[in-house]
C-alpha positions in Angstrom: 161.0 85.0 53.2 162.0 82.1 51.2 160.0 78.8 51.4 163.0 77.0 53.3 163.1 79.7 55.8 159.4 79.8 56.2 159.2 76.1 56.7 162.1 76.2 59.2 160.2 79.0 61.3 156.8 77.0 61.2 158.9 73.7 62.5 160.5 75.8 65.3 157.0 77.3 66.2 155.5 73.9 66.6 158.4 72.7 68.7 158.1 75.9 70.8 154.3 74.6 71.6 155.5 70.9 72.1 158.0 71.8 74.6 156.3 74.9 76.3 152.6 73.9 76.8 153.1 73.1 80.5 154.1 76.8 80.8 151.2 78.1 79.0 148.8 75.8 81.2 150.4 77.1 84.7 150.4 80.6 83.5 147.0 80.5 82.4 145.8 79.0 86.0 148.1 81.2 87.5 147.0 84.7 86.0 143.2 83.4 86.2 143.4 82.8 89.8 145.3 86.0 90.6 145.0 89.7 91.1 144.4 90.9 87.6 141.1 88.8 87.4 139.6 88.0 90.8 138.7 91.5 92.0 138.1 93.1 88.8 135.6 90.5 87.5 133.8 89.8 91.1 133.4 93.3 92.7 130.3 94.2 90.9 129.0 90.6 92.2 129.4 91.4 95.6 128.6 95.2 95.6 124.8 94.8 95.8 125.3 92.2 98.8 127.7 94.6 100.8 125.5 97.5 100.1 122.6 95.7 101.9 124.5 94.3 104.6 126.4 97.5 105.7 124.8 100.2 103.9 128.0 101.4 102.0 127.2 103.3 98.6 128.5 101.8 95.3 131.2 104.5 94.9 132.6 103.4 98.5 132.5 99.5 97.7 134.3 100.3 94.4 137.0 102.5 96.3 138.2 99.0 97.3 139.3 98.5 93.8 141.1 102.0 93.9 142.8 100.9 96.7 144.3 97.8 95.0 145.3 99.9 92.2 147.4 102.5 94.4 149.0 99.6 96.2 150.0 98.1 92.8 151.6 101.3 91.4 154.4 100.5 94.4 154.2 96.7 94.7 154.2 95.7 90.7 157.5 97.2 90.0 159.1 95.4 93.3 157.4 92.2 92.1 159.3 92.6 88.5 162.6 93.2 90.1 162.1 90.1 92.3 161.3 88.1 89.3 164.4 89.6 87.2 166.8 88.8 90.1 165.4 85.3 91.6 163.3 83.7 89.0 159.5 83.7 88.5 158.6 80.5 90.0 159.4 81.4 93.9 157.7 84.8 93.5 154.6 83.2 91.9 154.0 80.5 94.1 154.5 82.8 97.3 152.3 85.4 95.9 149.3 82.9 95.3 149.7 81.9 98.5 149.4 85.1 100.3 146.8 86.5 97.8 144.4 83.2 98.5 144.6 83.8 102.1 143.8 87.4 102.0 140.6 86.9 99.8 139.5 84.2 102.5 139.9 86.7 105.1 137.3 89.2 103.1 134.6 86.3 104.4 135.1 87.7 108.1 134.2 91.3 107.0 132.6 93.4 109.6 130.7 96.7 109.2 134.2 98.6 108.9 135.2 100.2 105.6 138.4 100.6 107.1 139.0 97.1 107.3 137.7 96.5 103.9 140.0 99.0 102.4 142.9 97.7 104.6 142.1 93.8 103.5 142.3 95.1 99.5 145.7 96.8 100.3 147.1 93.7 101.6 145.9 91.4 98.8 147.4 93.8 96.4 150.7 94.1 98.3 151.4 90.5 98.8 149.3 89.2 95.4 151.6 91.4 93.0 153.3 88.4 92.0 150.2 86.9 90.6 149.8 89.5 87.8 151.0 88.9 84.5 154.3 90.5 85.0 155.5 87.1 86.5 154.2 84.7 84.2 154.8 86.4 80.9 158.6 86.9 81.6 158.6 83.1 81.3 156.2 82.8 78.7 158.5 85.3 76.7 161.7 83.2 77.3 160.0 80.0 76.2 158.5 81.5 72.7 159.9 83.7 70.0 158.3 82.7 66.6 154.7 82.5 68.0 154.9 84.8 71.1 151.9 86.8 70.5 149.6 83.7 70.3 151.5 82.1 73.4 151.0 85.3 75.2 147.3 85.3 74.2 146.8 81.7 75.4 148.4 82.3 78.8 146.4 85.2 79.6 143.2 83.6 78.5 143.2 82.6 82.2 141.6 86.0 82.9 138.8 85.3 80.3 138.0 81.8 81.5 137.8 83.2 85.1 135.6 85.8 83.7 133.2 83.1 82.2 132.9 80.9 85.2 133.2 83.1 88.0 129.8 84.9 87.9 127.6 82.0 87.5 129.6 80.0 90.1 129.4 83.1 92.5 125.7 83.3 91.8 125.3 79.6 92.9 127.5 79.8 95.9 126.2 83.0 97.2 122.6 81.5 96.8 123.6 78.7 99.1 126.1 80.1 101.3 125.7 83.8 101.3 128.1 86.6 100.0 130.9 85.1 102.8 130.7 82.0 101.2 131.5 83.6 97.9 134.6 85.0 99.1 135.7 81.5 100.6 135.2 79.8 97.2 137.4 82.5 95.4 140.2 82.4 97.9 140.5 78.5 97.6 141.1 79.1 93.9 144.9 80.3 94.0 145.6 77.7 96.9 143.8 74.5 95.6 144.2 75.1 91.7 147.0 77.7 90.9 149.6 76.7 93.3 149.8 73.1 92.8 149.8 73.4 88.8 152.6 76.1 89.3 154.8 73.8 91.6 154.2 70.9 88.7 154.6 72.6 85.7 156.1 75.9 85.8 159.8 76.3 85.1 162.2 78.9 83.5 164.6 79.0 80.9 168.0 81.0 81.5 169.7 82.6 78.6 168.3 83.0 75.4 164.7 83.2 74.7 164.2 80.9 71.9 164.6 77.2 73.7 168.3 77.5 74.5 168.2 75.8 77.8 171.0 76.9 80.3 171.9 76.4 84.0 170.0 78.7 86.2 172.9 78.8 88.6 173.3 82.8 89.1 171.7 85.5 91.2 171.1 87.7 88.4 168.9 85.4 85.8 168.6 87.9 83.1 172.1 89.1 82.5 172.3 87.2 79.1 169.2 88.2 77.7 168.9 90.6 74.9 167.7 94.2 75.3 167.5 97.1 77.6 168.2 97.6 81.3 165.5 99.3 83.3 167.6 102.5 83.3 168.1 102.4 79.6 164.4 102.1 79.0 163.5 104.9 81.5 165.6 107.2 79.1 164.2 106.2 75.7 161.4 108.1 74.4 159.2 104.9 73.3 158.9 103.9 77.0 157.2 107.4 78.0 154.9 107.3 74.9 153.4 103.7 75.7 153.2 104.7 79.4 151.2 107.8 78.5 148.8 106.4 76.2 148.1 103.4 78.6 146.6 105.7 81.5 143.7 106.8 79.7 143.0 103.7 77.4 142.9 101.5 80.3 140.1 104.0 82.2 138.1 104.1 79.6 137.9 100.1 78.8 137.8 99.3 82.6 135.6 101.7 83.9 132.6 99.7 82.4 133.2 96.1 83.3 133.0 96.2 87.2 130.0 98.3 87.0 128.2 96.6 84.1 125.3 95.1 86.2 124.1 98.6 87.2 124.7 100.0 83.8 122.2 97.3 82.1 119.9 98.1 84.9 119.8 101.4 84.2 119.2 100.7 80.5 116.0 98.6 81.4 117.3 95.1 81.3 116.3 92.9 83.8 118.5 91.1 86.2 117.7 87.5 84.8 119.0 88.7 81.1 121.8 90.5 82.7 123.1 87.4 84.2 123.3 85.8 80.7 125.1 88.9 79.5 127.7 89.7 81.8 129.7 86.2 81.2 130.1 87.4 77.5 132.9 90.0 78.8 135.0 86.5 79.5 134.2 85.0 76.6 134.9 87.5 74.2 138.2 88.2 76.2 139.3 85.1 75.4 138.8 85.5 71.7 140.6 88.9 72.0 143.6 87.3 73.3 143.7 84.3 70.8 142.9 86.4 67.7 144.8 89.4 68.9 147.8 87.2 69.4 147.7 85.4 66.2 147.5 89.1 64.5 150.5 90.3 66.5 152.8 87.3 65.3 151.7 88.5 61.8 151.4 92.2 61.7 152.8 95.3 63.1 151.9 95.4 66.7 151.3 99.3 67.4 148.9 98.9 64.1 147.0 95.9 65.6 146.7 98.0 68.9 145.5 101.1 67.5 142.2 98.7 65.5 141.5 96.6 68.7 141.7 99.0 71.5 139.7 101.7 69.4 136.8 99.7 68.5 135.4 99.8 71.8 134.4 103.4 71.6 131.2 102.1 69.7 130.4 100.3 72.9 130.6 103.0 75.1 128.3 104.9 72.6 125.7 102.2 72.6 125.6 101.9 76.9 125.3 105.5 76.8 122.1 105.4 75.3 118.9 105.8 77.5 117.3 102.5 76.7 119.0 99.5 75.6 117.8 95.9 73.9 119.7 92.7 74.9 121.0 92.5 71.4 122.7 95.9 71.2 124.0 95.2 75.2 125.5 92.2 73.9 127.1 93.6 70.6 128.6 96.4 73.1 130.0 93.8 75.6 131.7 91.6 73.1 133.7 94.5 71.8 134.8 95.5 75.2 135.7 92.2 76.4 137.6 91.4 73.2 139.8 94.7 73.8 140.1 94.0 77.4 141.7 90.6 75.9 144.2 92.2 73.8 145.2 95.0 76.0 147.4 93.1 78.7 148.9 90.9 75.7 149.8 93.6 73.7 151.5 95.5 76.2 153.6 92.5 77.0 154.4 92.0 73.3 155.3 95.2 72.5 157.6 95.6 75.9 159.3 92.2 74.4 160.0 93.5 71.0 160.8 97.1 71.8 162.7 96.5 75.1 163.9 93.0 74.9 164.0 90.4 77.6 167.1 91.9 79.8 164.9 93.4 82.4 161.5 92.6 81.0 159.7 92.1 84.4 160.8 95.4 85.5 160.0 97.2 82.5 156.7 95.5 81.9 156.0 96.0 85.8 156.0 99.8 85.3 153.6 99.5 82.0 151.5 97.5 84.2 151.1 100.3 86.9 150.2 102.6 84.1 147.3 100.5 82.9 146.5 99.6 86.6 146.2 103.1 87.7 143.8 103.8 84.8 142.1 100.9 85.2 141.7 100.9 88.9 140.6 104.5 89.6 137.7 103.9 86.7 135.3 101.8 88.6 135.4 104.5 91.5 135.2 107.5 89.0 132.2 106.0 87.0 130.5 104.9 90.4 130.9 108.5 91.6 129.8 110.1 88.4 126.4 107.6 88.9 126.1 108.6 92.4 126.1 112.6 91.4 124.0 112.4 88.0 122.2 109.2 88.5 123.5 108.1 85.1 126.6 106.4 83.7 126.3 108.5 80.3 128.5 111.2 81.0 131.6 108.6 81.8 130.9 106.4 78.8 130.7 109.4 76.5 134.0 110.4 77.7 135.6 106.9 77.2 134.3 106.6 73.5 136.2 110.0 72.8 139.5 108.8 74.4 139.7 105.5 73.1 140.5 106.0 69.3 142.4 109.2 70.1 144.7 107.6 72.6 145.0 104.0 70.6 146.4 106.3 67.9 149.6 107.1 69.7 150.7 103.4 69.3 151.2 104.4 65.7 154.2 106.4 66.3 156.1 103.7 67.8 158.1 102.8 64.5 159.7 99.5 63.7 161.2 96.9 66.1 164.9 97.5 66.9 167.4 94.4 66.8 168.2 93.6 70.4 171.2 91.6 71.4 173.0 90.8 74.8 175.9 92.7 73.7 174.5 95.9 72.7 172.2 96.0 75.7 169.5 98.2 73.9 171.6 100.4 72.4 170.7 99.9 68.6 167.2 100.6 69.5 168.1 104.1 70.3 
């Protein structure tokens, strides 16, 4: 690349952030206060309180996340189709409102597992529009030259929530009990995310690279470059990514909701654990920002292989019988870093290999894949712990899965050239 072109690209990149920062801020808050972050980071906090209150086992409580996952399998593609057809903003606002109300209802729980599971099902069904499927669609439209970094910034919302939520919940639950904790969480989408989305979030129609067009048609994606949903489903790259995502997300996500009991089993006291668990959120922020920077500069499948394979080391460390806080800290940072890049790299691969024409619908199907692995992992980890009195078997399996499956990304090949006129045909 010559110096003139490099300078032009740098200037265009700076212009993207100057114009698109409201989109990033609204996306950060919408994702952080939505379905992708809140259940995942807080299930382990509420589990001991629910077990004492109602006598439920760890496996029964973590099954709530599995119920959420099963529901997302159906709801996420519907949310993606609605976004491609009607736009992101109305879907996001309606979904944030419903999700916040569903969380508030958890504060009124009684001793009924059926009601507990039904509430999670409703929260997932109505809250699917808060997932990164929604917000990354618009981020991809506003950013091209620095798309990886922009996606990373938008999705730091999950990491920021992970940092803030556990100390905040410990304080709220200490004062008002676990029911007060659910009330505090339910107010976040309603009082924080919705006002910012209404104020700052808007779409660009037509071309993704800052070409503003009128949004005056029903199908807003018709002029965008790339595959239709049907074309993507007939392409081998789609199925390669989909198959890879399920075991990788299982291996990454199983430990985090169970992190408190894993560390307790390894001889670390509760006070020290409280200082360690926020590192998941902090390191995920680093993963998103550094990973996004790397995606803009290097071949994305190679970045995915390295960063998603590294947490195998964490699983080996956590599987040991005794663990000192220093090694636990290192293991948690590696896992958090990988969790930070996972959503981003899938969003980036979707936009580069399949384009933006049906981005939300295609990404939603990938989201179902890694939600399936991530949603069943806490339940399986909890069941293994209940049966063997140890998380080590699940952690050792994860240590094998991560590098083997991450290597699958290396077969994706080069990025295709996508235009509105070829509709993905040149990529095949």
